C-alpha atoms as an extended CHARMM CRD file, in Angstrom:
* protein
*
        82  EXT
         1         1  MET       CA              5.3420000000       20.1510000000       11.9770000000  PROA      1               0.0000000000
         2         2  THR       CA              5.7760000000       17.8910000000        8.9220000000  PROA      2               0.0000000000
         3         3  ARG       CA              6.1690000000       14.1140000000        8.7000000000  PROA      3               0.0000000000
         4         4  ASP       CA              8.8610000000       12.0290000000        6.8580000000  PROA      4               0.0000000000
         5         5  SER       CA              6.7300000000        9.9510000000        4.6490000000  PROA      5               0.0000000000
         6         6  GLY       CA              9.4660000000        7.5300000000        4.2700000000  PROA      6               0.0000000000
         7         7  ALA       CA              9.3740000000        6.2100000000        7.7270000000  PROA      7               0.0000000000
         8         8  SER       CA              6.7830000000        4.5480000000        9.2970000000  PROA      8               0.0000000000
         9         9  PRO       CA              5.8020000000        4.9120000000       13.0890000000  PROA      9               0.0000000000
        10        10  ARG       CA              6.6130000000        2.2250000000       15.3880000000  PROA      10              0.0000000000
        11        11  THR       CA              3.4180000000        1.0860000000       17.1230000000  PROA      11              0.0000000000
        12        12  TYR       CA              4.7890000000       -1.2920000000       19.5260000000  PROA      12              0.0000000000
        13        13  PRO       CA              8.0780000000       -1.3530000000       21.7110000000  PROA      13              0.0000000000
        14        14  GLN       CA              9.6560000000       -4.6050000000       20.4660000000  PROA      14              0.0000000000
        15        15  PRO       CA              8.8870000000       -7.2550000000       17.7300000000  PROA      15              0.0000000000
        16        16  PRO       CA              6.2050000000       -9.7770000000       18.6330000000  PROA      16              0.0000000000
        17        17  ILE       CA              7.1310000000      -13.0180000000       20.8060000000  PROA      17              0.0000000000
        18        18  GLU       CA              5.7400000000      -16.0960000000       19.2130000000  PROA      18              0.0000000000
        19        19  LEU       CA              4.3340000000      -18.5350000000       21.9740000000  PROA      19              0.0000000000
        20        20  ALA       CA              2.6320000000      -20.8050000000       19.5030000000  PROA      20              0.0000000000
        21        21  GLY       CA              4.7760000000      -23.8660000000       20.3090000000  PROA      21              0.0000000000
        22        22  PHE       CA              4.9010000000      -23.1920000000       24.2220000000  PROA      22              0.0000000000
        23        23  VAL       CA              1.0530000000      -22.4460000000       23.9860000000  PROA      23              0.0000000000
        24        24  ASP       CA              0.1600000000      -25.7230000000       21.9860000000  PROA      24              0.0000000000
        25        25  ASN       CA              2.1380000000      -27.8850000000       24.3760000000  PROA      25              0.0000000000
        26        26  TYR       CA              0.3250000000      -26.2780000000       27.4320000000  PROA      26              0.0000000000
        27        27  LEU       CA             -2.7860000000      -26.5680000000       26.4030000000  PROA      27              0.0000000000
        28        28  TYR       CA             -2.8110000000      -29.5980000000       24.0460000000  PROA      28              0.0000000000
        29        29  GLY       CA              0.0350000000      -31.5350000000       25.7740000000  PROA      29              0.0000000000
        30        30  CYS       CA             -0.8530000000      -35.0520000000       26.9130000000  PROA      30              0.0000000000
        31        31  VAL       CA             -0.0050000000      -38.8890000000       26.8700000000  PROA      31              0.0000000000
        32        32  PRO       CA             -2.8030000000      -41.1380000000       26.0000000000  PROA      32              0.0000000000
        33        33  ALA       CA             -2.2780000000      -44.5230000000       28.2600000000  PROA      33              0.0000000000
        34        34  PRO       CA             -1.1390000000      -47.3460000000       25.9140000000  PROA      34              0.0000000000
        35        35  GLU       CA             -3.7430000000      -49.7020000000       25.2660000000  PROA      35              0.0000000000
        36        36  CYS       CA             -6.7110000000      -47.7130000000       26.7230000000  PROA      36              0.0000000000
        37        37  GLU       CA             -9.6890000000      -47.4310000000       24.4160000000  PROA      37              0.0000000000
        38        38  VAL       CA            -11.1120000000      -44.4200000000       26.1890000000  PROA      38              0.0000000000
        39        39  CYS       CA             -7.6370000000      -42.4090000000       25.6230000000  PROA      39              0.0000000000
        40        40  ALA       CA             -7.3350000000      -43.7330000000       22.0000000000  PROA      40              0.0000000000
        41        41  ALA       CA            -10.9850000000      -42.3260000000       21.1650000000  PROA      41              0.0000000000
        42        42  LEU       CA             -9.7840000000      -39.0380000000       23.1540000000  PROA      42              0.0000000000
        43        43  ALA       CA             -6.7450000000      -38.9890000000       21.0700000000  PROA      43              0.0000000000
        44        44  GLU       CA             -8.7950000000      -39.0970000000       18.0280000000  PROA      44              0.0000000000
        45        45  GLU       CA            -10.9800000000      -36.5650000000       18.8970000000  PROA      45              0.0000000000
        46        46  LEU       CA             -8.1480000000      -34.2620000000       19.8090000000  PROA      46              0.0000000000
        47        47  ALA       CA             -6.6100000000      -34.5670000000       16.5680000000  PROA      47              0.0000000000
        48        48  VAL       CA             -9.8350000000      -33.9050000000       14.7190000000  PROA      48              0.0000000000
        49        49  ALA       CA            -10.6160000000      -30.9070000000       16.6460000000  PROA      49              0.0000000000
        50        50  ARG       CA             -6.9240000000      -29.5140000000       16.0810000000  PROA      50              0.0000000000
        51        51  ARG       CA             -7.2880000000      -30.2760000000       12.3800000000  PROA      51              0.0000000000
        52        52  GLY       CA            -10.6680000000      -28.4190000000       12.3030000000  PROA      52              0.0000000000
        53        53  LYS       CA             -9.3700000000      -25.6190000000       14.7620000000  PROA      53              0.0000000000
        54        54  GLU       CA            -11.8000000000      -26.1950000000       17.1970000000  PROA      54              0.0000000000
        55        55  HSD       CA             -9.7940000000      -25.0700000000       19.8680000000  PROA      55              0.0000000000
        56        56  SER       CA            -12.2770000000      -25.3640000000       22.8770000000  PROA      56              0.0000000000
        57        57  ARG       CA            -12.9520000000      -28.9910000000       21.9340000000  PROA      57              0.0000000000
        58        58  ALA       CA             -9.2420000000      -29.7860000000       21.4630000000  PROA      58              0.0000000000
        59        59  TYR       CA             -8.3700000000      -28.5170000000       24.9870000000  PROA      59              0.0000000000
        60        60  ASP       CA            -11.3730000000      -30.4290000000       26.2930000000  PROA      60              0.0000000000
        61        61  ALA       CA            -10.2160000000      -33.6300000000       24.7840000000  PROA      61              0.0000000000
        62        62  ALA       CA             -6.6920000000      -33.0010000000       25.9150000000  PROA      62              0.0000000000
        63        63  ALA       CA             -7.7850000000      -32.4440000000       29.5480000000  PROA      63              0.0000000000
        64        64  GLU       CA             -9.7690000000      -35.4820000000       29.5600000000  PROA      64              0.0000000000
        65        65  ILE       CA             -6.8620000000      -37.6040000000       28.4970000000  PROA      65              0.0000000000
        66        66  ARG       CA             -4.6250000000      -35.9680000000       31.3860000000  PROA      66              0.0000000000
        67        67  ASN       CA             -7.2160000000      -36.6490000000       33.9700000000  PROA      67              0.0000000000
        68        68  HSD       CA             -8.2250000000      -40.1410000000       32.7040000000  PROA      68              0.0000000000
        69        69  PRO       CA             -7.1180000000      -42.3970000000       35.7880000000  PROA      69              0.0000000000
        70        70  HSD       CA             -5.0170000000      -45.4320000000       35.0780000000  PROA      70              0.0000000000
        71        71  PRO       CA             -3.3860000000      -47.9260000000       37.3920000000  PROA      71              0.0000000000
        72        72  GLY       CA              0.0230000000      -46.3910000000       38.4560000000  PROA      72              0.0000000000
        73        73  ARG       CA             -1.0350000000      -43.0110000000       36.9410000000  PROA      73              0.0000000000
        74        74  PRO       CA             -2.9110000000      -40.5890000000       39.0910000000  PROA      74              0.0000000000
        75        75  ALA       CA             -5.5460000000      -38.7890000000       37.5380000000  PROA      75              0.0000000000
        76        76  GLY       CA             -4.9060000000      -35.0110000000       37.1130000000  PROA      76              0.0000000000
        77        77  GLU       CA             -1.0260000000      -35.6850000000       36.5490000000  PROA      77              0.0000000000
        78        78  ASN       CA              0.3780000000      -33.2560000000       34.0830000000  PROA      78              0.0000000000
        79        79  GLN       CA              1.4810000000      -35.7100000000       31.4840000000  PROA      79              0.0000000000
        80        80  GLY       CA              2.8510000000      -34.3930000000       28.4970000000  PROA      80              0.0000000000
        81        81  ARG       CA              3.4420000000      -30.7400000000       29.7740000000  PROA      81              0.0000000000
        82        82  ASN       CA              6.7120000000      -29.3760000000       30.1130000000  PROA      82              0.0000000000
């Protein structure tokens, strides 16, 4: 058998699916409470970690923002996630 040198074999059934936007929102989506110093510090930590591509640190900061309790907003509420 001879191979046609002009055709490259397909190694996957379909083109790849881009999930970057969905995954970023799922992992890092959060809404810091206004005028909360803890949330502001965590939001800065999240921004620095994302710029530095420190994904674990970024996720931890986002999770802390989501879980930080405030009056009228129960801890653990999935703020910012769609």
